[in-house]
N, C-alpha and C positions, 0 to 999 in steps of 0.2 A: 504493500500500500504506500509506504513512504517513498519507494522508488517511483511509483506512478505519479505521486504528487509533485516530486521534484521534476519529473519529465514534463508534466503539464505546465509547471511554472516556467521551465526553460523555454517551452514552446510559446508560452504567452509573452515572455520577455523578447524572444526573437521576433514575434509578430509585431510587437510594439515598435521595435527598432526598424523593421521594414516599413511600417506605416509612417514613422517619423522621417526616414530617408525619402520616401515617396513624396511626402508633403513638402520637404525641402526642395526636391527636384522640381516639383510642379511650380513652387513659388519662384524658383530661379528662372524656369522657362517662361513663366508669365511675365516676370519683371523684364527679362531680356527682350521679349516681344514688344514691350512697351517702350523700349529704348532702341529703335532701329538705327541702322547705319545710313549715312548720306554722303554724297561727294560734292565738293565745291572746288572749282578751278580757281587758283590764286597764284600769282607770280609764275605762270607757266607750268604749274604743277597741279595734279589732282590731289586735293587734301580731303581727308575724311573726318567725319564727326558723328557722334551719336546724339540723339535729341529725345528728351522725355517731355511730353505735353500731358499734364494731368487731365483726366476726364472733366469736361465742363469748364475748361480754362476760359476765363472771360477775355474779351477784346482788350488790348492794351495792357496785358499782364506783364509783370516784371520778368526779366531774364537773368539767370545766374550761369556764368561760364565757369566750368571746373577744369583745371589743368593738372595733368598727371605729373609725376616726378621723373627724374632722369632715368632712362632705361625702362620706364613704365609704359602703360598704354591707356587708351581711353575706355577700357572696360569699367563701367561704374562700380564693379566689384573690386577692382585692383588698380585704380587710377593713380594711387600713391605708391612711391617706391617702397618696397617691403611692406605693403599695406596690410593691415589687419582689420580695416574698417568693415563695419557691418555691410552686408550685401545691399547695394542700391540704397544706401542710407540717405543720400541727397534726393533720390527719387521720392522716398517716403516723406521727407521734409517738404518737398515741392507739393506733394499731394495734400499734405495737411494745410499748407499756407497759400497755395494757389499761385505758383510761379513756374515758368518753363526752366528746364535745366539742360545745358548743352555740354557734352564732353568731347572736345576736339582732340585729334591725334597729332602728336608732334612728328616732325620729319626725322629721318635717320641722319646722324652725323658721321664723321669719318671713321668712328669706331663701330658703326653699325647699330648704335643705340638710339632709340626714340628720344627726342629731346625738344626743348625750346631754345632757340638761339638767343642767349642772353649775354654773350660776350665772354664766356669762359676762355682761358688761353688756348685750350685745345680746339676751340670752335673758330679760330682765326680764319680758316679757309672755308668756312661755311657761309654760303651766300643766301640761304633761306631767310626771308624777312617775315618773321612771325608776328611782329606788330601789325604789319600790313594784312597778313592772313586773318588775324583775329578781328581786326577792324572790319574787313570785308565780310567776315562770317557774321558778325553782329548785325551789320546793315542788311545782309541777306535774310537773316532770321526775322528781323523786324518787318521787312517788306513782305516776306512770304507768309508769315503766321500772324501778322497784326500785333506783334509784341510792342511793348512800350518803347518810345524813343528816348525816354529819360531814365527809366528805372532799370539800368543795366549794371550788373555787379560781376566781379571776378574773384574767384578763390583758386588756390593751387597749392600743391604739396611740393616742398623742396625746390627743384628746378622750376616747377610751376609757380612756386612762391616768388622766386626771383623775377619771373615774368610779370607777376602782379605789381611789384615795385616799378618795373619798367613801364608798364602800361599806365600806371598812375602818373608817372613823370612825363610820358610822351603822348598820352591820349587822355588828358584830364577832362576833355569835353565829352568823352564817350562813356566813361565809367563813373557811376554815381558814388561808388565805394569799392575798395578792394580788401581782400583778406588773405594774406600769405600765411601758410601753415608750415612751420619748420623752414621758412624761407629766409633769404638774406638780401640786404642791399649791398650790391657790389660796389667796390671803391670807384670804379670808372663812372658808374651812374651817379654816385654821390657828387663827384667832382664836376660832371658835365650837366647836371640838372639845372635848368634855367627857368623851369615852369613856375608860375606864381599862383595858378589856380588851385584852390583847396580841394583835396580829394580825401575823404575819410578813409582811414586804414586801421585794420585789426590784425595783429600778429598773434599767433598761438605758437609757443615755442618751449621746449624742454631745456632745463638748465644743464642737463648731462648729455645733450645732443653731441655726438662725436663726429657727425658728418657736417652739420651746419652749426659750428661752435657758437655757443652763447656769448663768449667773449671775443668773437671775431677772429680773423686771420690776416693781419696786416702784411705778413711776409709770404703769403700764399704757400704755406706748408702743406695744405691739403690738396693743392692742384686745381682748385676751382677759381683761382684768382683771388686777389686781396678783397676782403670785405669787412664791413663795419661790425662792431659788437652789436648784438640785437638791441639792448637798451638804448644805445646811442642812435641807431637807425630810427627807432620808434620816437625818441625825443626830437630827432630832426624833423620827422613828419608832424609831430605835435606843434613845433615852432612854425613849420611851414604853413600849417592850417590855422595859425594864430590862436591856438587854444590858450585859455587863461585860467582854467581850473584843473587841479589834479586831485584824484581820489584813489585810494588804495583799499581794497577789500580782499578778504579770503573767502573763496567760494566753498560751499558745503561739499564734502567728499562725495563722489559718485557712489562709492561702496565703502563699507567699514574698513578702516586701515588703508584707504587709498591715498594717493599722493596729494600733497597740498597744491592748490592752484591759487595763485595770487593775481587778482585782477587790478591792473593799473589803467585807470580811465582818465583821459585828458579831454575836457569838454570846453564849451564856450568859444569855439572857433568861429571863423568866418562863415556866415550863413548857417550857423548851427552845426558846423563840422565837428567831428569827434575823432580821437585816435585812441585805440585800446591795445593793451598788451596783456595776454594771459600767460603768466609765467608758471609753467608746470615744474615744480621743484623736484628735481631728480628725474624728470622726464627724458626719454630718449628721442631719437629721430623717428617721429611717428605723426600720425594724423591726430593724435591726442584723444582718440575715442575711448581709451581705457580710463581716462580721468574726467572727461566731460562728454556731454552729448554734443559732439562737434557740429553736426548739421543744424541742430536747433540754436546753438550759440551763434553760428554764422548768420542764420536768418534773423536772430534777435538783433544783431548789429545792422545788417543790411536794411531791415524793415524800418529802421529809424530815419532812413534817407529816401524812402519812397515818396514820390510827389504825386 
């Protein structure tokens, strides 16, 4: 009898696992079908992107562009380098709050890695103009899908975060706010930036990030080119936005025993502009999803600048 009970329990456990895997597979297939691939010709190249339009999306809805990391791809499941983000997390956020989300694909560099051309030393011979591509992509999506001409936002992980800084500096009229995650402001961009238009910026960064060092890399020891310490880059943008108020808070832990997240918020900027920094104490090179609900926090910031 005991043997029969154990056998039945084992079969029940196995059935539960099979049902769980089936549910996950169905969800993944459903989510993938809601984020189809498209092609846009830009700079003489065929560039690809994925687009998620929530059901019942109203006319003039906001658009969030999500940029993957170096060597990554535009699969919403793994757009970040070494991503562990929940599958289609930004899609779920878009569904809850009513905005379109686009995942462009970076071109390959000389190493054969998908990337955004942000001026790394090893990208010196790369002729791809990603600022142009992303500008044309946004204009295309606005025209084709009736998306907002004003409420356009960009976030990106790592290399995608570097592109966020570049877009804010070089296309301030296009993006209402940007949010680099584990991103950096490269030294060349800092020195060449002449823009005066305020662009709200939100950086999420771990203090123990070994790829995009919290304290910067002025001697280019990491090979990505010289870049500013994260706090200095954020303070630069706070000054650039003419912020006049600074507030620091500690966020509630996402889980018991979780890492501390310190929120630095600079407000009172030109036209109500704000600059935020979420300092994940002890955090690594990641999307930050273990410590915060990244998608929700990003939209919390972006939604403050919807017109």
